[in-house]
All heavy atoms as a GROMACS GRO file, in nm:
protein
  528
    1MET      N    1  -1.169  -2.979   1.354
    1MET     CA    2  -1.138  -3.043   1.229
    1MET      C    3  -0.988  -3.037   1.206
    1MET      O    4  -0.928  -2.932   1.212
    1MET     CB    5  -1.211  -2.970   1.118
    1MET     CG    6  -1.186  -3.030   0.985
    1MET     SD    7  -1.282  -2.942   0.862
    1MET     CE    8  -1.173  -2.949   0.727
    2ARG      N    9  -0.931  -3.149   1.178
    2ARG     CA   10  -0.789  -3.159   1.152
    2ARG      C   11  -0.761  -3.148   1.004
    2ARG      O   12  -0.821  -3.218   0.923
    2ARG     CB   13  -0.738  -3.290   1.206
    2ARG     CG   14  -0.587  -3.301   1.203
    2ARG     CD   15  -0.542  -3.417   1.285
    2ARG     NE   16  -0.399  -3.431   1.265
    2ARG     CZ   17  -0.339  -3.542   1.229
    2ARG    NH1   18  -0.407  -3.651   1.211
    2ARG    NH2   19  -0.211  -3.544   1.210
    3LEU      N   20  -0.672  -3.058   0.968
    3LEU     CA   21  -0.639  -3.037   0.827
    3LEU      C   22  -0.527  -3.131   0.788
    3LEU      O   23  -0.412  -3.116   0.832
    3LEU     CB   24  -0.598  -2.892   0.804
    3LEU     CG   25  -0.583  -2.847   0.659
    3LEU    CD1   26  -0.719  -2.858   0.589
    3LEU    CD2   27  -0.535  -2.704   0.656
    4THR      N   28  -0.555  -3.230   0.705
    4THR     CA   29  -0.455  -3.326   0.663
    4THR      C   30  -0.405  -3.283   0.526
    4THR      O   31  -0.458  -3.194   0.461
    4THR     CB   32  -0.516  -3.468   0.656
    4THR    OG1   33  -0.622  -3.465   0.559
    4THR    CG2   34  -0.567  -3.512   0.790
    5PHE      N   35  -0.300  -3.351   0.485
    5PHE     CA   36  -0.239  -3.319   0.355
    5PHE      C   37  -0.336  -3.331   0.236
    5PHE      O   38  -0.338  -3.241   0.151
    5PHE     CB   39  -0.114  -3.403   0.331
    5PHE     CG   40  -0.042  -3.367   0.207
    5PHE    CD1   41   0.027  -3.250   0.194
    5PHE    CD2   42  -0.047  -3.453   0.097
    5PHE    CE1   43   0.093  -3.218   0.076
    5PHE    CE2   44   0.018  -3.423  -0.020
    5PHE     CZ   45   0.091  -3.302  -0.030
    6PRO      N   46  -0.416  -3.437   0.226
    6PRO     CA   47  -0.509  -3.443   0.110
    6PRO      C   48  -0.611  -3.330   0.113
    6PRO      O   49  -0.644  -3.276   0.006
    6PRO     CB   50  -0.578  -3.579   0.128
    6PRO     CG   51  -0.481  -3.662   0.205
    6PRO     CD   52  -0.412  -3.566   0.298
    7HIS      N   53  -0.658  -3.292   0.234
    7HIS     CA   54  -0.751  -3.180   0.242
    7HIS      C   55  -0.685  -3.048   0.201
    7HIS      O   56  -0.745  -2.966   0.128
    7HIS     CB   57  -0.807  -3.166   0.384
    7HIS     CG   58  -0.900  -3.276   0.422
    7HIS    ND1   59  -0.864  -3.372   0.513
    7HIS    CD2   60  -1.026  -3.308   0.378
    7HIS    CE1   61  -0.964  -3.458   0.528
    7HIS    NE2   62  -1.062  -3.422   0.445
    8LEU      N   63  -0.562  -3.030   0.244
    8LEU     CA   64  -0.489  -2.910   0.209
    8LEU      C   65  -0.461  -2.906   0.058
    8LEU      O   66  -0.475  -2.801  -0.006
    8LEU     CB   67  -0.356  -2.906   0.286
    8LEU     CG   68  -0.269  -2.784   0.266
    8LEU    CD1   69  -0.338  -2.657   0.313
    8LEU    CD2   70  -0.136  -2.801   0.337
    9LEU      N   71  -0.425  -3.018   0.002
    9LEU     CA   72  -0.400  -3.027  -0.142
    9LEU      C   73  -0.528  -2.997  -0.222
    9LEU      O   74  -0.523  -2.924  -0.320
    9LEU     CB   75  -0.346  -3.164  -0.177
    9LEU     CG   76  -0.293  -3.184  -0.317
    9LEU    CD1   77  -0.174  -3.090  -0.344
    9LEU    CD2   78  -0.252  -3.327  -0.338
   10ALA      N   79  -0.640  -3.049  -0.177
   10ALA     CA   80  -0.767  -3.023  -0.246
   10ALA      C   81  -0.805  -2.877  -0.233
   10ALA      O   82  -0.853  -2.815  -0.330
   10ALA     CB   83  -0.876  -3.110  -0.186
   11ALA      N   84  -0.783  -2.815  -0.117
   11ALA     CA   85  -0.814  -2.673  -0.101
   11ALA      C   86  -0.725  -2.588  -0.190
   11ALA      O   87  -0.771  -2.490  -0.251
   11ALA     CB   88  -0.801  -2.634   0.046
   12MET      N   89  -0.597  -2.620  -0.198
   12MET     CA   90  -0.508  -2.544  -0.283
   12MET      C   91  -0.543  -2.562  -0.431
   12MET      O   92  -0.539  -2.464  -0.507
   12MET     CB   93  -0.363  -2.588  -0.259
   12MET     CG   94  -0.308  -2.542  -0.125
   12MET     SD   95  -0.145  -2.604  -0.087
   12MET     CE   96  -0.049  -2.537  -0.220
   13ALA      N   97  -0.585  -2.682  -0.472
   13ALA     CA   98  -0.625  -2.702  -0.610
   13ALA      C   99  -0.753  -2.625  -0.641
   13ALA      O  100  -0.766  -2.568  -0.750
   13ALA     CB  101  -0.647  -2.852  -0.634
   14ALA      N  102  -0.845  -2.618  -0.548
   14ALA     CA  103  -0.968  -2.544  -0.568
   14ALA      C  104  -0.939  -2.394  -0.579
   14ALA      O  105  -0.995  -2.324  -0.665
   14ALA     CB  106  -1.067  -2.572  -0.456
   15LEU      N  107  -0.853  -2.344  -0.493
   15LEU     CA  108  -0.815  -2.202  -0.501
   15LEU      C  109  -0.744  -2.170  -0.631
   15LEU      O  110  -0.766  -2.064  -0.690
   15LEU     CB  111  -0.729  -2.164  -0.381
   15LEU     CG  112  -0.800  -2.148  -0.250
   15LEU    CD1  113  -0.703  -2.124  -0.138
   15LEU    CD2  114  -0.902  -2.036  -0.258
   16LEU      N  115  -0.658  -2.258  -0.675
   16LEU     CA  116  -0.588  -2.236  -0.800
   16LEU      C  117  -0.685  -2.237  -0.919
   16LEU      O  118  -0.676  -2.155  -1.009
   16LEU     CB  119  -0.480  -2.345  -0.821
   16LEU     CG  120  -0.395  -2.332  -0.946
   16LEU    CD1  121  -0.314  -2.204  -0.941
   16LEU    CD2  122  -0.304  -2.452  -0.961
   17ALA      N  123  -0.780  -2.327  -0.916
   17ALA     CA  124  -0.880  -2.333  -1.023
   17ALA      C  125  -0.966  -2.207  -1.025
   17ALA      O  126  -1.006  -2.156  -1.131
   17ALA     CB  127  -0.968  -2.457  -1.007
   18LEU      N  128  -1.000  -2.154  -0.908
   18LEU     CA  129  -1.080  -2.032  -0.902
   18LEU      C  130  -0.999  -1.907  -0.942
   18LEU      O  131  -1.056  -1.813  -0.996
   18LEU     CB  132  -1.138  -2.013  -0.761
   18LEU     CG  133  -1.247  -2.114  -0.722
   18LEU    CD1  134  -1.285  -2.092  -0.574
   18LEU    CD2  135  -1.370  -2.095  -0.810
   19ALA      N  136  -0.872  -1.911  -0.912
   19ALA     CA  137  -0.788  -1.792  -0.941
   19ALA      C  138  -0.740  -1.788  -1.086
   19ALA      O  139  -0.697  -1.686  -1.133
   19ALA     CB  140  -0.671  -1.791  -0.846
   20ALA      N  141  -0.743  -1.901  -1.155
   20ALA     CA  142  -0.696  -1.907  -1.293
   20ALA      C  143  -0.788  -1.827  -1.382
   20ALA      O  144  -0.911  -1.838  -1.375
   20ALA     CB  145  -0.689  -2.052  -1.340
   21PRO      N  146  -0.733  -1.744  -1.468
   21PRO     CA  147  -0.814  -1.664  -1.558
   21PRO      C  148  -0.875  -1.750  -1.667
   21PRO      O  149  -0.824  -1.855  -1.705
   21PRO     CB  150  -0.717  -1.560  -1.616
   21PRO     CG  151  -0.586  -1.630  -1.612
   21PRO     CD  152  -0.590  -1.718  -1.489
   22GLY      N  153  -0.986  -1.704  -1.717
   22GLY     CA  154  -1.051  -1.771  -1.828
   22GLY      C  155  -0.981  -1.736  -1.959
   22GLY      O  156  -0.882  -1.665  -1.961
   23VAL      N  157  -1.030  -1.784  -2.066
   23VAL     CA  158  -0.972  -1.758  -2.198
   23VAL      C  159  -1.002  -1.616  -2.235
   23VAL      O  160  -1.118  -1.572  -2.234
   23VAL     CB  161  -1.025  -1.857  -2.302
   23VAL    CG1  162  -0.969  -1.824  -2.439
   23VAL    CG2  163  -0.992  -1.998  -2.263
   24ALA      N  164  -0.899  -1.539  -2.271
   24ALA     CA  165  -0.919  -1.401  -2.316
   24ALA      C  166  -0.901  -1.400  -2.466
   24ALA      O  167  -0.794  -1.426  -2.519
   24ALA     CB  168  -0.817  -1.310  -2.250
   25LEU      N  169  -1.005  -1.371  -2.536
   25LEU     CA  170  -0.999  -1.365  -2.683
   25LEU      C  171  -0.970  -1.223  -2.726
   25LEU      O  172  -1.056  -1.149  -2.769
   25LEU     CB  173  -1.130  -1.414  -2.742
   25LEU     CG  174  -1.168  -1.558  -2.705
   25LEU    CD1  175  -1.305  -1.592  -2.758
   25LEU    CD2  176  -1.067  -1.656  -2.757
   26ALA      N  177  -0.843  -1.182  -2.708
   26ALA     CA  178  -0.805  -1.047  -2.740
   26ALA      C  179  -0.674  -1.049  -2.819
   26ALA      O  180  -0.589  -1.137  -2.800
   26ALA     CB  181  -0.785  -0.964  -2.612
   27TYR      N  182  -0.658  -0.950  -2.903
   27TYR     CA  183  -0.536  -0.938  -2.980
   27TYR      C  184  -0.441  -0.843  -2.910
   27TYR      O  185  -0.477  -0.730  -2.881
   27TYR     CB  186  -0.568  -0.886  -3.122
   27TYR     CG  187  -0.448  -0.864  -3.206
   27TYR    CD1  188  -0.373  -0.968  -3.256
   27TYR    CD2  189  -0.408  -0.734  -3.239
   27TYR    CE1  190  -0.263  -0.946  -3.334
   27TYR    CE2  191  -0.297  -0.711  -3.318
   27TYR     CZ  192  -0.225  -0.820  -3.365
   27TYR     OH  193  -0.116  -0.798  -3.442
   28THR      N  194  -0.320  -0.887  -2.880
   28THR     CA  195  -0.226  -0.800  -2.808
   28THR      C  196  -0.142  -0.720  -2.903
   28THR      O  197  -0.104  -0.609  -2.870
   28THR     CB  198  -0.137  -0.884  -2.716
   28THR    OG1  199  -0.067  -0.981  -2.793
   28THR    CG2  200  -0.218  -0.951  -2.610
   29GLY      N  201  -0.107  -0.772  -3.015
   29GLY     CA  202  -0.024  -0.698  -3.109
   29GLY      C  203   0.124  -0.712  -3.076
   29GLY      O  204   0.161  -0.747  -2.964
   30PRO      N  205   0.209  -0.683  -3.176
   30PRO     CA  206   0.352  -0.700  -3.154
   30PRO      C  207   0.411  -0.600  -3.056
   30PRO      O  208   0.500  -0.631  -2.980
   30PRO     CB  209   0.412  -0.686  -3.293
   30PRO     CG  210   0.309  -0.615  -3.370
   30PRO     CD  211   0.177  -0.647  -3.310
   31GLY      N  212   0.361  -0.478  -3.058
   31GLY     CA  213   0.412  -0.376  -2.967
   31GLY      C  214   0.388  -0.407  -2.821
   31GLY      O  215   0.479  -0.396  -2.737
   32LEU      N  216   0.269  -0.448  -2.791
   32LEU     CA  217   0.237  -0.485  -2.653
   32LEU      C  218   0.312  -0.610  -2.608
   32LEU      O  219   0.358  -0.618  -2.496
   32LEU     CB  220   0.086  -0.506  -2.636
   32LEU     CG  221   0.036  -0.539  -2.497
   32LEU    CD1  222   0.066  -0.425  -2.403
   32LEU    CD2  223  -0.110  -0.568  -2.499
   33GLY      N  224   0.325  -0.705  -2.697
   33GLY     CA  225   0.398  -0.827  -2.665
   33GLY      C  226   0.543  -0.802  -2.637
   33GLY      O  227   0.598  -0.846  -2.538
   34LEU      N  228   0.607  -0.721  -2.724
   34LEU     CA  229   0.749  -0.686  -2.700
   34LEU      C  230   0.765  -0.599  -2.577
   34LEU      O  231   0.863  -0.614  -2.504
   34LEU     CB  232   0.807  -0.619  -2.824
   34LEU     CG  233   0.829  -0.708  -2.944
   34LEU    CD1  234   0.876  -0.625  -3.064
   34LEU    CD2  235   0.929  -0.814  -2.911
   35GLY      N  236   0.669  -0.513  -2.551
   35GLY     CA  237   0.675  -0.431  -2.431
   35GLY      C  238   0.662  -0.516  -2.307
   35GLY      O  239   0.733  -0.493  -2.208
   36ALA      N  240   0.575  -0.613  -2.308
   36ALA     CA  241   0.559  -0.700  -2.192
   36ALA      C  242   0.683  -0.784  -2.170
   36ALA      O  243   0.726  -0.804  -2.055
   36ALA     CB  244   0.437  -0.790  -2.214
   37ILE      N  245   0.744  -0.832  -2.279
   37ILE     CA  246   0.870  -0.906  -2.266
   37ILE      C  247   0.978  -0.816  -2.210
   37ILE      O  248   1.056  -0.859  -2.123
   37ILE     CB  249   0.910  -0.968  -2.400
   37ILE    CG1  250   0.813  -1.080  -2.440
   37ILE    CG2  251   1.052  -1.024  -2.395
   37ILE    CD1  252   0.827  -1.129  -2.580
   38GLY      N  253   0.985  -0.694  -2.257
   38GLY     CA  254   1.085  -0.599  -2.206
   38GLY      C  255   1.069  -0.570  -2.058
   38GLY      O  256   1.166  -0.563  -1.983
   39VAL      N  257   0.944  -0.551  -2.016
   39VAL     CA  258   0.916  -0.527  -1.874
   39VAL      C  259   0.953  -0.648  -1.790
   39VAL      O  260   1.015  -0.638  -1.684
   39VAL     CB  261   0.768  -0.487  -1.853
   39VAL    CG1  262   0.732  -0.491  -1.707
   39VAL    CG2  263   0.742  -0.352  -1.910
   40ALA      N  264   0.920  -0.766  -1.838
   40ALA     CA  265   0.953  -0.889  -1.762
   40ALA      C  266   1.105  -0.904  -1.752
   40ALA      O  267   1.154  -0.936  -1.642
   40ALA     CB  268   0.890  -1.009  -1.831
   41LEU      N  269   1.177  -0.882  -1.862
   41LEU     CA  270   1.322  -0.894  -1.856
   41LEU      C  271   1.382  -0.786  -1.766
   41LEU      O  272   1.481  -0.811  -1.697
   41LEU     CB  273   1.380  -0.887  -1.996
   41LEU     CG  274   1.352  -1.009  -2.085
   41LEU    CD1  275   1.410  -0.986  -2.225
   41LEU    CD2  276   1.411  -1.135  -2.026
   42GLY      N  277   1.326  -0.667  -1.768
   42GLY     CA  278   1.374  -0.562  -1.683
   42GLY      C  279   1.354  -0.592  -1.534
   42GLY      O  280   1.442  -0.565  -1.452
   43LEU      N  281   1.238  -0.650  -1.501
   43LEU     CA  282   1.214  -0.688  -1.361
   43LEU      C  283   1.308  -0.797  -1.316
   43LEU      O  284   1.362  -0.791  -1.207
   43LEU     CB  285   1.068  -0.733  -1.344
   43LEU     CG  286   0.964  -0.621  -1.343
   43LEU    CD1  287   0.825  -0.681  -1.342
   43LEU    CD2  288   0.983  -0.532  -1.222
   44ILE      N  289   1.326  -0.896  -1.402
   44ILE     CA  290   1.417  -1.007  -1.367
   44ILE      C  291   1.560  -0.955  -1.350
   44ILE      O  292   1.631  -0.988  -1.259
   44ILE     CB  293   1.409  -1.118  -1.474
   44ILE    CG1  294   1.272  -1.187  -1.464
   44ILE    CG2  295   1.522  -1.220  -1.451
   44ILE    CD1  296   1.244  -1.282  -1.578
   45GLY      N  297   1.600  -0.869  -1.445
   45GLY     CA  298   1.736  -0.812  -1.436
   45GLY      C  299   1.757  -0.727  -1.315
   45GLY      O  300   1.861  -0.734  -1.248
   46SER      N  301   1.660  -0.645  -1.279
   46SER     CA  302   1.674  -0.560  -1.160
   46SER      C  303   1.676  -0.643  -1.033
   46SER      O  304   1.751  -0.613  -0.940
   46SER     CB  305   1.563  -0.457  -1.155
   46SER     OG  306   1.439  -0.519  -1.137
   47LEU      N  307   1.598  -0.751  -1.029
   47LEU     CA  308   1.604  -0.839  -0.909
   47LEU      C  309   1.738  -0.908  -0.899
   47LEU      O  310   1.796  -0.917  -0.788
   47LEU     CB  311   1.492  -0.942  -0.916
   47LEU     CG  312   1.351  -0.888  -0.889
   47LEU    CD1  313   1.249  -0.998  -0.910
   47LEU    CD2  314   1.344  -0.836  -0.747
   48LEU      N  315   1.793  -0.956  -1.012
   48LEU     CA  316   1.925  -1.019  -1.008
   48LEU      C  317   2.034  -0.920  -0.970
   48LEU      O  318   2.124  -0.953  -0.890
   48LEU     CB  319   1.955  -1.080  -1.145
   48LEU     CG  320   1.874  -1.205  -1.181
   48LEU    CD1  321   1.908  -1.251  -1.322
   48LEU    CD2  322   1.900  -1.317  -1.082
   49LEU      N  323   2.027  -0.800  -1.020
   49LEU     CA  324   2.125  -0.698  -0.982
   49LEU      C  325   2.113  -0.661  -0.836
   49LEU      O  326   2.215  -0.634  -0.770
   49LEU     CB  327   2.111  -0.574  -1.070
   49LEU     CG  328   2.168  -0.588  -1.211
   49LEU    CD1  329   2.136  -0.463  -1.292
   49LEU    CD2  330   2.320  -0.610  -1.206
   50ALA      N  331   1.992  -0.656  -0.782
   50ALA     CA  332   1.975  -0.624  -0.640
   50ALA      C  333   2.036  -0.734  -0.555
   50ALA      O  334   2.104  -0.706  -0.456
   50ALA     CB  335   1.826  -0.606  -0.609
   51ILE      N  336   2.013  -0.858  -0.591
   51ILE     CA  337   2.069  -0.971  -0.515
   51ILE      C  338   2.220  -0.967  -0.525
   51ILE      O  339   2.293  -0.984  -0.425
   51ILE     CB  340   2.010  -1.103  -0.562
   51ILE    CG1  341   1.864  -1.114  -0.526
   51ILE    CG2  342   2.087  -1.222  -0.504
   51ILE    CD1  343   1.789  -1.230  -0.593
   52LEU      N  344   2.274  -0.946  -0.645
   52LEU     CA  345   2.417  -0.939  -0.665
   52LEU      C  346   2.479  -0.826  -0.585
   52LEU      O  347   2.588  -0.844  -0.525
   52LEU     CB  348   2.448  -0.925  -0.814
   52LEU     CG  349   2.595  -0.922  -0.852
   52LEU    CD1  350   2.658  -1.056  -0.824
   52LEU    CD2  351   2.612  -0.882  -0.996
   53SER      N  352   2.416  -0.711  -0.583
   53SER     CA  353   2.474  -0.600  -0.508
   53SER      C  354   2.474  -0.624  -0.360
   53SER      O  355   2.566  -0.584  -0.290
   53SER     CB  356   2.399  -0.471  -0.541
   53SER     OG  357   2.265  -0.477  -0.492
   54VAL      N  358   2.376  -0.694  -0.308
   54VAL     CA  359   2.373  -0.726  -0.164
   54VAL      C  360   2.481  -0.828  -0.130
   54VAL      O  361   2.546  -0.822  -0.026
   54VAL     CB  362   2.233  -0.776  -0.123
   54VAL    CG1  363   2.235  -0.839   0.015
   54VAL    CG2  364   2.135  -0.663  -0.129
   55LEU      N  365   2.505  -0.923  -0.222
   55LEU     CA  366   2.606  -1.026  -0.197
   55LEU      C  367   2.747  -0.983  -0.229
   55LEU      O  368   2.845  -1.038  -0.177
   55LEU     CB  369   2.572  -1.151  -0.280
   55LEU     CG  370   2.442  -1.222  -0.244
   55LEU    CD1  371   2.422  -1.341  -0.341
   55LEU    CD2  372   2.446  -1.271  -0.101
   56TRP      N  373   2.765  -0.879  -0.310
   56TRP     CA  374   2.900  -0.838  -0.355
   56TRP      C  375   2.979  -0.773  -0.245
   56TRP      O  376   3.101  -0.798  -0.233
   56TRP     CB  377   2.889  -0.747  -0.474
   56TRP     CG  378   3.024  -0.694  -0.515
   56TRP    CD1  379   3.070  -0.566  -0.507
   56TRP    CD2  380   3.130  -0.769  -0.570
   56TRP    NE1  381   3.196  -0.556  -0.552
   56TRP    CE2  382   3.239  -0.681  -0.592
   56TRP    CE3  383   3.149  -0.902  -0.602
   56TRP    CZ2  384   3.360  -0.720  -0.645
   56TRP    CZ3  385   3.271  -0.942  -0.656
   56TRP    CH2  386   3.373  -0.851  -0.676
   57TYR      N  387   2.920  -0.692  -0.160
   57TYR     CA  388   2.994  -0.620  -0.058
   57TYR      C  389   3.066  -0.710   0.038
   57TYR      O  390   3.186  -0.691   0.062
   57TYR     CB  391   2.902  -0.521   0.017
   57TYR     CG  392   2.976  -0.436   0.115
   57TYR    CD1  393   3.065  -0.339   0.072
   57TYR    CD2  394   2.960  -0.453   0.251
   57TYR    CE1  395   3.133  -0.261   0.161
   57TYR    CE2  396   3.026  -0.378   0.341
   57TYR     CZ  397   3.114  -0.282   0.297
   57TYR     OH  398   3.182  -0.207   0.385
   58PRO      N  399   3.002  -0.815   0.095
   58PRO     CA  400   3.078  -0.904   0.185
   58PRO      C  401   3.186  -0.978   0.111
   58PRO      O  402   3.295  -1.004   0.169
   58PRO     CB  403   2.974  -1.002   0.238
   58PRO     CG  404   2.842  -0.934   0.218
   58PRO     CD  405   2.859  -0.845   0.100
   59VAL      N  406   3.167  -1.015  -0.013
   59VAL     CA  407   3.268  -1.085  -0.090
   59VAL      C  408   3.388  -0.991  -0.112
   59VAL      O  409   3.506  -1.031  -0.101
   59VAL     CB  410   3.214  -1.136  -0.223
   59VAL    CG1  411   3.323  -1.188  -0.314
   59VAL    CG2  412   3.110  -1.243  -0.199
   60LYS      N  413   3.360  -0.864  -0.144
   60LYS     CA  414   3.466  -0.767  -0.165
   60LYS      C  415   3.548  -0.745  -0.037
   60LYS      O  416   3.672  -0.739  -0.042
   60LYS     CB  417   3.404  -0.637  -0.212
   60LYS     CG  418   3.509  -0.529  -0.248
   60LYS     CD  419   3.444  -0.411  -0.311
   60LYS     CE  420   3.388  -0.320  -0.205
   60LYS     NZ  421   3.341  -0.189  -0.256
   61ARG      N  422   3.481  -0.741   0.076
   61ARG     CA  423   3.553  -0.723   0.202
   61ARG      C  424   3.638  -0.846   0.233
   61ARG      O  425   3.749  -0.835   0.284
   61ARG     CB  426   3.453  -0.700   0.318
   61ARG     CG  427   3.394  -0.559   0.313
   61ARG     CD  428   3.309  -0.534   0.430
   61ARG     NE  429   3.385  -0.543   0.553
   61ARG     CZ  430   3.335  -0.543   0.675
   61ARG    NH1  431   3.204  -0.536   0.690
   61ARG    NH2  432   3.410  -0.549   0.780
   62LEU      N  433   3.586  -0.965   0.204
   62LEU     CA  434   3.661  -1.089   0.228
   62LEU      C  435   3.787  -1.094   0.143
   62LEU      O  436   3.894  -1.128   0.190
   62LEU     CB  437   3.572  -1.210   0.204
   62LEU     CG  438   3.638  -1.347   0.223
   62LEU    CD1  439   3.673  -1.366   0.371
   62LEU    CD2  440   3.547  -1.455   0.176
   63VAL      N  441   3.771  -1.059   0.014
   63VAL     CA  442   3.887  -1.060  -0.076
   63VAL      C  443   3.992  -0.959  -0.032
   63VAL      O  444   4.112  -0.986  -0.030
   63VAL     CB  445   3.840  -1.030  -0.225
   63VAL    CG1  446   3.959  -1.001  -0.312
   63VAL    CG2  447   3.761  -1.146  -0.275
   64ARG      N  448   3.944  -0.841   0.013
   64ARG     CA  449   4.038  -0.740   0.058
   64ARG      C  450   4.111  -0.786   0.188
   64ARG      O  451   4.228  -0.759   0.201
   64ARG     CB  452   3.963  -0.609   0.085
   64ARG     CG  453   4.056  -0.492   0.109
   64ARG     CD  454   3.980  -0.365   0.115
   64ARG     NE  455   3.943  -0.323  -0.021
   64ARG     CZ  456   3.869  -0.219  -0.048
   64ARG    NH1  457   3.816  -0.147   0.051
   64ARG    NH2  458   3.840  -0.188  -0.172
   65ARG      N  459   4.039  -0.854   0.273
   65ARG     CA  460   4.099  -0.904   0.397
   65ARG      C  461   4.201  -1.015   0.367
   65ARG      O  462   4.308  -1.019   0.428
   65ARG     CB  463   3.991  -0.957   0.490
   65ARG     CG  464   4.046  -1.001   0.625
   65ARG     CD  465   3.938  -1.046   0.716
   65ARG     NE  466   3.849  -0.936   0.747
   65ARG     CZ  467   3.731  -0.949   0.806
   65ARG    NH1  468   3.686  -1.066   0.838
   65ARG    NH2  469   3.656  -0.843   0.830
   66VAL      N  470   4.171  -1.102   0.272
   66VAL     CA  471   4.262  -1.212   0.236
   66VAL      C  472   4.387  -1.155   0.169
   66VAL      O  473   4.498  -1.206   0.195
   66VAL     CB  474   4.193  -1.314   0.145
   66VAL    CG1  475   4.289  -1.412   0.083
   66VAL    CG2  476   4.084  -1.389   0.223
   67ARG      N  477   4.372  -1.054   0.087
   67ARG     CA  478   4.488  -0.999   0.016
   67ARG      C  479   4.579  -0.920   0.110
   67ARG      O  480   4.694  -0.892   0.074
   67ARG     CB  481   4.442  -0.904  -0.096
   67ARG     CG  482   4.394  -0.978  -0.216
   67ARG     CD  483   4.369  -0.884  -0.327
   67ARG     NE  484   4.322  -0.957  -0.446
   67ARG     CZ  485   4.279  -0.896  -0.554
   67ARG    NH1  486   4.276  -0.765  -0.562
   67ARG    NH2  487   4.239  -0.967  -0.657
   68GLY      N  488   4.532  -0.879   0.223
   68GLY     CA  489   4.622  -0.816   0.319
   68GLY      C  490   4.599  -0.665   0.342
   68GLY      O  491   4.695  -0.594   0.360
   69GLY      N  492   4.478  -0.626   0.337
   69GLY     CA  493   4.451  -0.487   0.373
   69GLY      C  494   4.412  -0.398   0.257
   69GLY      O  495   4.370  -0.445   0.151
   70ARG      N  496   4.434  -0.269   0.280
   70ARG     CA  497   4.393  -0.169   0.181
   70ARG      C  498   4.501  -0.146   0.075
   70ARG      O  499   4.619  -0.171   0.096
   70ARG     CB  500   4.363  -0.038   0.251
   70ARG     CG  501   4.254  -0.050   0.353
   70ARG     CD  502   4.236   0.084   0.422
   70ARG     NE  503   4.138   0.070   0.527
   70ARG     CZ  504   4.011   0.101   0.513
   70ARG    NH1  505   3.966   0.148   0.400
   70ARG    NH2  506   3.928   0.086   0.612
   71ARG      N  507   4.456  -0.098  -0.038
   71ARG     CA  508   4.550  -0.061  -0.144
   71ARG      C  509   4.614   0.072  -0.114
   71ARG      O  510   4.550   0.160  -0.059
   71ARG     CB  511   4.475  -0.053  -0.276
   71ARG     CG  512   4.434  -0.189  -0.329
   71ARG     CD  513   4.385  -0.171  -0.469
   71ARG     NE  514   4.249  -0.229  -0.474
   71ARG     CZ  515   4.152  -0.191  -0.553
   71ARG    NH1  516   4.172  -0.093  -0.637
   71ARG    NH2  517   4.038  -0.252  -0.551
   72PRO      N  518   4.737   0.093  -0.158
   72PRO     CA  519   4.798   0.224  -0.137
   72PRO      C  520   4.734   0.330  -0.229
   72PRO      O  521   4.696   0.303  -0.342
   72PRO     CB  522   4.944   0.204  -0.174
   72PRO     CG  523   4.947   0.082  -0.260
   72PRO     CD  524   4.827  -0.001  -0.218
   73GLY      N  525   4.725   0.450  -0.178
   73GLY     CA  526   4.674   0.558  -0.260
   73GLY      C  527   4.550   0.604  -0.208
   73GLY      O  528   4.469   0.674  -0.223
   0.00000   0.00000   0.00000
Protein backbone atom coordinates (compact mmCIF):
# COMPACT_ATOMS: atom_id res chain seq x y z
CA MET A 1 0.00 0.00 0.00
CA ARG A 2 1.42 3.33 -1.04
CA LEU A 3 0.91 6.19 1.39
CA THR A 4 -0.06 9.29 -0.58
CA PHE A 5 -0.46 12.81 0.69
CA PRO A 6 -4.29 12.69 1.00
CA HIS A 7 -4.05 9.44 2.98
CA LEU A 8 -1.37 10.92 5.22
CA LEU A 9 -3.42 14.06 5.73
CA ALA A 10 -6.51 12.03 6.63
CA ALA A 11 -4.51 9.91 9.08
CA MET A 12 -3.04 13.00 10.74
CA ALA A 13 -6.50 14.59 11.00
CA ALA A 14 -7.90 11.43 12.57
CA LEU A 15 -5.06 11.27 15.10
CA LEU A 16 -5.52 14.93 15.93
CA ALA A 17 -9.25 14.44 16.45
CA LEU A 18 -8.63 11.46 18.73
CA ALA A 19 -5.93 13.25 20.70
CA ALA A 20 -7.93 16.45 21.24
CA PRO A 21 -9.38 16.66 24.73
CA GLY A 22 -13.08 16.91 25.31
CA VAL A 23 -14.75 19.80 27.04
CA ALA A 24 -13.68 20.07 30.67
CA LEU A 25 -16.33 21.72 32.78
CA ALA A 26 -14.07 22.71 35.65
CA TYR A 27 -13.32 25.95 37.44
CA THR A 28 -9.61 26.76 37.50
CA GLY A 29 -9.68 29.90 39.59
CA PRO A 30 -7.43 32.94 39.37
CA GLY A 31 -4.54 31.41 41.31
CA LEU A 32 -4.24 28.38 39.08
CA GLY A 33 -4.62 30.49 35.94
CA LEU A 34 -1.91 32.94 36.97
CA GLY A 35 0.31 30.06 38.05
CA ALA A 36 -0.11 28.35 34.69
CA ILE A 37 0.69 31.59 32.88
CA GLY A 38 3.76 32.05 35.08
CA VAL A 39 4.97 28.52 34.35
CA ALA A 40 4.42 28.97 30.62
CA LEU A 41 6.31 32.28 30.60
CA GLY A 42 9.10 30.72 32.67
CA LEU A 43 9.47 27.83 30.24
CA ILE A 44 9.51 30.15 27.24
CA GLY A 45 12.02 32.45 28.94
CA SER A 46 14.33 29.61 29.93
CA LEU A 47 14.27 28.20 26.40
CA LEU A 48 15.08 31.61 24.93
CA LEU A 49 17.91 32.12 27.41
CA ALA A 50 19.30 28.66 26.63
CA ILE A 51 19.31 29.41 22.90
CA LEU A 52 20.84 32.84 23.50
CA SER A 53 23.58 31.41 25.71
CA VAL A 54 24.51 28.81 23.09
CA LEU A 55 24.64 31.46 20.36
CA TRP A 56 26.40 34.15 22.43
CA TYR A 57 29.77 32.41 22.88
CA PRO A 58 30.67 32.18 19.16
CA VAL A 59 29.54 35.78 18.64
CA LYS A 60 31.69 36.91 21.57
CA ARG A 61 34.73 35.09 20.15
CA LEU A 62 34.13 36.63 16.71
CA VAL A 63 33.88 40.15 18.15
CA ARG A 64 37.04 39.60 20.17
CA ARG A 65 38.87 38.31 17.07
CA VAL A 66 37.72 41.28 14.96
CA ARG A 67 38.75 43.80 17.62
CA GLY A 68 42.26 42.40 17.66
CA GLY A 69 42.79 40.01 20.49
CA ARG A 70 42.52 40.01 24.23
CA ARG A 71 41.99 42.96 26.51
CA PRO A 72 44.89 44.01 28.74
CA GLY A 73 44.65 43.06 32.36
